[in-house]
C-alpha positions in Angstrom: 0.8 -144.9 -76.0 1.0 -142.4 -78.8 2.9 -144.8 -80.9 -0.2 -147.0 -81.5 -2.6 -146.5 -84.4 -6.3 -146.2 -83.4 -6.9 -149.9 -84.4 -3.8 -151.1 -82.5 -5.0 -149.1 -79.4 -8.4 -150.7 -79.7 -6.8 -154.2 -79.8 -4.5 -153.5 -76.9 -7.6 -152.2 -74.9 -9.4 -155.5 -75.8 -6.3 -157.5 -74.6 -6.3 -155.4 -71.4 -9.9 -156.4 -70.9 -8.7 -160.1 -70.9 -5.9 -159.4 -68.4 -5.5 -155.9 -66.9 -1.7 -155.9 -66.7 -1.3 -156.1 -70.5 0.7 -153.2 -71.9 2.3 -152.4 -75.3 5.9 -151.3 -75.6 7.7 -150.0 -78.7 10.5 -152.5 -79.6 12.8 -152.3 -82.6 10.2 -151.1 -85.0 7.4 -153.4 -83.8 5.2 -153.3 -80.7 5.7 -155.9 -78.0 2.8 -157.0 -75.8 3.6 -157.7 -72.2 1.8 -159.1 -69.1 3.7 -159.1 -65.8 6.7 -157.9 -67.6 6.9 -161.0 -69.9 6.5 -160.6 -73.6 3.7 -162.8 -74.9 2.9 -161.1 -78.2 3.8 -158.7 -81.0 1.8 -156.2 -83.0 3.3 -155.7 -86.4 1.2 -153.2 -88.3 -2.3 -154.6 -87.9 -1.2 -158.2 -87.4 -1.3 -159.9 -84.0 1.3 -162.6 -83.2 1.3 -164.6 -80.0 4.0 -166.6 -78.3 3.8 -170.4 -78.9 5.1 -173.5 -77.3 5.0 -177.1 -78.4 1.5 -177.6 -77.0 -0.1 -174.4 -78.6 1.8 -174.6 -81.9 -0.7 -177.2 -83.2 -3.7 -174.8 -82.9 -1.8 -172.2 -85.0 -0.7 -174.8 -87.5 -4.3 -176.0 -88.0 -5.3 -172.4 -88.7 -2.4 -172.1 -91.3 -1.0 -169.0 -89.7 2.2 -167.2 -90.6 5.3 -167.1 -88.4 6.8 -163.9 -87.2 10.4 -163.4 -88.3 11.1 -167.1 -88.9 11.3 -169.3 -92.0 8.9 -172.0 -90.7 6.1 -172.4 -88.3 8.1 -175.1 -86.4 10.9 -172.7 -85.6 8.8 -169.6 -84.9 8.4 -168.3 -81.3 5.5 -166.1 -82.4 2.7 -167.0 -84.8 0.0 -164.9 -86.4 -3.4 -165.1 -84.8 -6.2 -165.8 -87.4 -8.8 -163.1 -87.9 -11.6 -165.3 -86.7 -9.9 -165.7 -83.4 -9.2 -161.9 -83.1 -12.8 -161.1 -83.7 -14.2 -163.7 -81.2 -13.7 -162.4 -77.6 -13.8 -165.9 -76.0 -11.4 -167.5 -78.4 -9.0 -164.5 -78.2 -9.0 -164.7 -74.4 -8.2 -168.4 -74.6 -5.4 -167.9 -77.1 -3.9 -164.9 -75.1 -3.9 -167.0 -71.9 -2.1 -169.8 -73.7 0.4 -167.3 -75.1 1.1 -165.9 -71.6 1.6 -169.5 -70.3 3.9 -170.2 -73.2 6.0 -167.1 -72.5 6.4 -168.1 -68.9 
């Protein structure tokens, strides 16, 4: 995955530790994150966005995260993961599993 920066590769490796079928794919200038061939996330520069549904959107809204490529949090399919979640392995695992469920 030569298209990943060293920090992006480190994050993808952490995600693969949560679920071993995680892979990164270059997509239209950003990096899509996939598990079982379903996109559940996006890496845009150093920012991680995860797929949301109506149930998980509340957690993101409480954290006041930014939407990816949408005008509002309510219409976004992907929302930015807060830094405190990215830095906490247990929280990140829970959020990744919810994103994979939301993508399904």
